[in-house]
N, C-alpha and C positions, 0 to 999 in steps of 0.2 A: 494566616496567610490564606487566601480564597482559593478555592478549587476550580480546576478545569476539567469539564467531563469531557471534551472532545477536541483536537485540534481544528482548525480552520482547514476546509478543504477544497478541491478544485474540480471543475467540471471538464471533461474531456472536448476539445476542438481539434479540428483537423489542420488548423492554420493560428497563426499569432494574431490576436486582437488587432483592430484597427484603431486610431485615433492617438492623442497625447496622453502623456499621465500615465502610461504604463510602466511599471517597474519588472526587468526581466532576470531571472536567475536559473542556472541550469538545473534539471532535473536530475536527481541521485538515485541510484540503484541501491537502496538500503531499507532500514526500517525506521518509518516514522517515528519521531519520540518527542513526549513532553520532559523535560529533565526540571526536578524541584529541588531546591535546595532550601532547608528550614533550619538554621544554626547546624547541628552536626548531622541531621538526617536529610538522606540525598534519596530522592526516590525517581524511577524511570517509569513512564506510562506508553504505551502503545497507541495507535491509533485506537483501537477495539477499546481501550478502556484497562486492559490486562497490564499487571506489572512485568515489567523487563529487568529489573535491577539484578535478579537472581543470575540472569545469563549473561550478565555484561560487569563482571565485578571490577574489572579494571577503569571502564567507564564512570562507576560510581566513585572509586578512589582520587580519580582526576578531579572530579566534580568536587569531592569532600576536602580536597588539598586548597582550593581556590580560596584567596584572600576576600572573600565575599560572606556577609554573613546568611545571606537569602537572594533567591530570585526563581523566577520561571521562563525556561527557554523553549523555545520550538526548534526542533531540529531533527536530523536525520544521524542513525548510527549507520556508520559503514566500515568495511573491511577493504583491505588493499587500497585504501584512499579513495573508496567509491569507482574502483574499475571495474569493468565488465565482469560479474560473475560474484559481484560482492553480496548480493542477496543470498546467492547458494552458499556463500561461506558462512554468512550469519545464520543461517537456517540450522546448520549443525550445532549451533549453540543452545537450540530448544530441546534440550534432554534432559531427563529426569536425575541423572547422576553428576554430582556435584564435581566430583574427579575429572569428568571428563571434561565439564564446564570451565574449572582451571586451567587443565592442560592446554585446551585450545585458546584460553586468553593469553597464553604464555606463548603459544606458537604463531597464533594469527592475531594480534591484539585489535580491537576495534576502536575507531575515533568517533567524534561527535563533532558533525558540521553543524552550526547553527544559522538559521535564517530570521528568527524572530524573537524579541522579547518581551513578555506579558507582565512582569513584575521585576522593577529593578532593583538593584542592592538597598536603595535608600527605603524602601517600602511602597514606591509609587505604583499605582496600577495602570499599565500603559495600554491597556486594551481600547480604551475609547478613542487615542491619539491616532492620527494618520501614519501610515506605514513610514512615511520619509521621517518623521520623529522618533518612531519606535527603532527604525534601523540606525538614525543617528546615536540612539542611545546604546543600541548593541555595539557599533563600533567602538565607541568609547569604552564599554566595557571590556570587550575582547583585546582593543589595543592596550589595555593598563594592565594584562595579564600574562605572564611568562607560563604559559599552560601547554606542554604538549598532548597531543591527543585532542585538542579542542580549536576548532578553527573556524573562521567567517565563510560562508558562501559567497562568490561572488556575484556581482549584482550589476545593472544599469539601465539606464535609462534609454539607451540609443538600440532604436530596433535593428540597425545593420549587423550589430554586434550579437543581438539574439538569433538573427537570422543564419548568423555563421554558427554559433553554437548546435543551432538545429541540424543543419547540415554537416555536423561533425558526427561521423559514424561510431566515435568514441564515447559521445554523450548519449543519454536516455532520452533527451527530449529538454524543452524548456518550460517553466512555470512564471505566469504573468500574474502581477496582482496591481490593484489600482494604488498610487503614490498617495491619495488622499483618503484610503479607505480604513476604516477601523478594523480591528480584530475581531472577526465573528466566529465566535466557538460553533462547530459542528456545520456549519453552513458553506455552502460551494460558493465562496465568494472569490475564487482564484479561478484561472484558467490554466491547464495542462495540455502541453502540446507534445505527443510521442512522435516518435520516428516511425513507429508503427502504431496504430490505433489499437488499443487493448480494454478490456473489461474484465470485472471482476465478478465472477459468478459464482451462485450457489450450485452444486452437484446434488441434483435433486434426485436422479436416479442413472442407471446405466442400463446398457443392453450387454448380454454375452455376445461372443462371435458367432457367426452363425454356425460354425463348426467348430466346436471345443467348449471347454469350460472357463475361459479367460474372459475377461471385460474386452468389449469390442469397441464401446463408444460411452461419453459420458453425456449426461443430458443436462443440460444447462438451465439455470431459472435465475430472475431477478424479480424483487419485491416490488409492488406499485404502491401508491399512496395509500390503498386500503390495507396494507400489510400482508397482501396474498404474494405467494410465490408464483410466478408465470414462466411457463417454459418457452424460452426463445431461442433455442438451438442446441447444436450438439458439437463434440470434438470427438475426434477418433486417431490423431497423430500421437498414439502413446507407442512408445517402442517396445519391441517384442522382448527384450529382456528383461523390463519391468512390470509387465502385464500381471505375471503371477503374484508379486508382492500385492500389487496394486488391487488387483481381485480380492486379496482377502482383507486388505483394507476396508473395500467397499463393503465387501459382506458382513463385516461388523458392525456396518452403519445401515444394516437393511431396517426398514420400518416405513409404514404408510401415513399419510398418503401421498410423501414425497412433494409433491405440487398442489397447491392449494387454489390457485387460479387457474390458467389455462394450462391443459396436460397435453403431453406429446400424441399427435393424431393416432387413428385407428389404421387399420389394414387398409392397403391401396392394391390396385389390380398389377402393380409393379412391384410388390412386396410379398414375402412369403409370410406365414404366421409366424415362424420363429423370429424373425428380422425385426417384428411389429412388437414382441414382449419387451417388457422392461420393467427393472425391479426398482422399486421406490426405495430412497434413503431418507434417513433423519438428515435435515438441514443445516449441517454441521461443518461441512467440507467445503472451501471456497477455491477456486482454480481462475487464475489469469490466463485468458486467451486472447489471440490476437483476429481481429476480422477485418474485413474490407466493408461490404456494406449492409445495411440496414433497409428492411422493408416492411412495414405493419407491425412493427415494435419487434421484430424478430431478425436474426442473423440470417441474411439472405443465402450465403453457402455456409459450409461447414467451416468450423473455427480450426485456427492452431493454439495447441495447447502450449503454453510459454512456462508456467509453473503452477504450485499450489502456494497458496497464501494463508499459512497458519498465523501471521500476523493481523489478518482482516477478520473482523467480526462478521458473519454471514446477512445480519441485519443490515449492514453497511452497503450490501450489493443490491443497489436500486434501479430501477429502470432509467432514471435521468441520466446514466451513462451512455444511452444510445441515442440522446438527442442530438 
């Protein structure tokens, strides 16, 4: 069985792409996952390349029970059917205690929704084939199984239906793919349109509140093509009740230089000395933030903190999200 280093990715746009030949799917609020089955072995791989099987034993068991000797699927691990809050429910699974994982697997079992097939059960490599043919193979595969906890994502070539999904406040957004396109590992060959535009950023540093010893704002960075981490803005919408614990978490990551490219600006005539001081961090923490405008490769205004992304590798947080 061949290996897949990274799933095909999507670039963000603020509207659905124009023209014919686009296949549209709902965007899910879960953990992106590559699922590998090779005989009795089942592996779950996160977008970052890290293993997920330990945290979702019920998903592993369901895939191991399928009447298929081998396959590679691309999909999304979901909780509560992918409803709002699914991601936060899944985050609770990323815990060192196996007893807690087993308990949560029983209380809030996760499911796998699939939207692509890379390796067919008969051993065929489907990656070079156009999406239309991969989708047909995936539909035949799922339709032939009686597998609770495994489902096929909806999809359509009808732009009007995609627009309706995008307008639905219960949905995260829409993903668009070329119907004639092959599967391109690690490349941003898809388009994602979210109801609110967001970016995954590395937290390269933070500032304390002007008065007090807790975090006031997070300093955000994105990697450029040279591999440098550039400061692109900040977010300060942190709940008061969460600031002490987050401060301890940040202080454990202290380490220079924080940003290796563009760095936070120095003092200005409107700022106090305290407000321009910042603490550099090792580039390990990823935060998803919502924003409105980008100017000169930076967020024009402060951003809104959506959530932290333990499933995302810092190196995947790149400047092309702002294009």
